[in-house]
N, C-alpha and C positions, 0 to 999 in steps of 0.2 A: 789783794789789797783793795781798799775802798776809801775814798776821801768823802767825808760827810760835812757839809757846811754847818757851823754852829752859829745861831743867831741870838745875840743878846737882845731881848725884847722888853718893852716897857709895860706891857699888859699881856701876860701869857694866855689868859682866857680869850681875849680878843684875837690874838695871833693864832691860837689853836683853832678857833672858829673859822678864820680866814683860810688856813691851810687845809683843814678837814672838810668843812662844808663848802667852801668856795673852790679850792683847787683839787679836792678829791683825795688828799693824803689820808692814810689810816694810821692811828696810833699803834706803834709796835712795842713801845716801852715807855714807862713814866716813873717819876719820882714824886711821891706825895709825902709831904712833911707836915705833921700836925694838921692834917685834913686839907692842906692846900697843895695844888699842883705846883711844883717848882721847876720841873724839867720834863721834856718828852722827846722821843725819837719818833719821827713820822716817815712813812714810805708810800710811794706810788710808782708802779711800773718799774721797780728796781732802783729808783732814785730815793735818796733819803735826806732829811734835814733834822737838826736838833734845835729845839727852842728852850731858852731858859730866861725867866724873868730876873733881871739884874737891877737891884735898887739903884736909882739915879740914871737909868738909861733914858736918853733924851728923846727917843722917838724919831731920830733922823739917821739916815743911812751914813755909816762911816765912808769917807771918800775912797773911791777905788774898788768897792766891793760890788761885784755883779755876778750872779749865778746863771749859768746856761744849762738847761735841761735838753739834751738831744733825745727826741722822741720819734715815734712812728708817724704821727700826723699832727703837726702844729695847728693846721686849720681846724681840725676836729676839737682840739683843746680850746682854740679861740672861740668857736661856736658854743662849746660847753660853758665856758666862763661867762660869755655874754648872756647866755640863757639864765645864768644864776645872778645876773645883775652886776657882775664884776667888770670894771672898766679896763678891758684888755685892749692894747693898741692894735690898730688895723694891721694885719699881716702884710709883709712885703718880702721880696726875694733879695737876699744878700748872700754872697758866697755860695750860690747854688742851693740855698736852703730857705724855706718859708720861715719867717721870724715873727713872733708876737711877744708882747711883754706885759707884765703887770707890776704894780708896786704894792708891797705888803704894808700892814699898818705901821711898821717902824721905818718905812722908806727904803727897804731893800728892793732892788730891781731884779726881777726874775724873768728870764727869757726862755721861750720854748721854741725849738728849731727842729725842722725835719727836711730831709733831702727832697729836691724837686728838679724837674727838667724845665720849669718855667723860666722865661728870660729874666736876666738880672734886673733888679729894680722894679719888677712887676709889683702891682698892689692888688690885694684881694678885693674883689667886687662882691658885695653882698648879693645873695641869690634873690 
């Protein structure tokens, strides 16, 4: 069994660019209707998300929706995202995990976490 978040997005091309070029997700499946991308399934390192452009989507995150990706190295993802010009939050240690986050074009908050022995509430210092 696998749970896959489904995001209603206001502009699928912009969202796909953010997830693919920015976050490094790859398109695994898509629905094209009358020459226009309508839906896609994206994956990275075993994690998946679905995007679908929904008419009338407001472009703001619905209250209470936050996605956490547990990964091997949240600091490496932070450095990768920053190198691509994505405004990732400075990593900190919470619950024995490095945590960094980004916001997608529709306001969904995405967190990347990895286990660490660093002290609680440590903050990442740029090298």
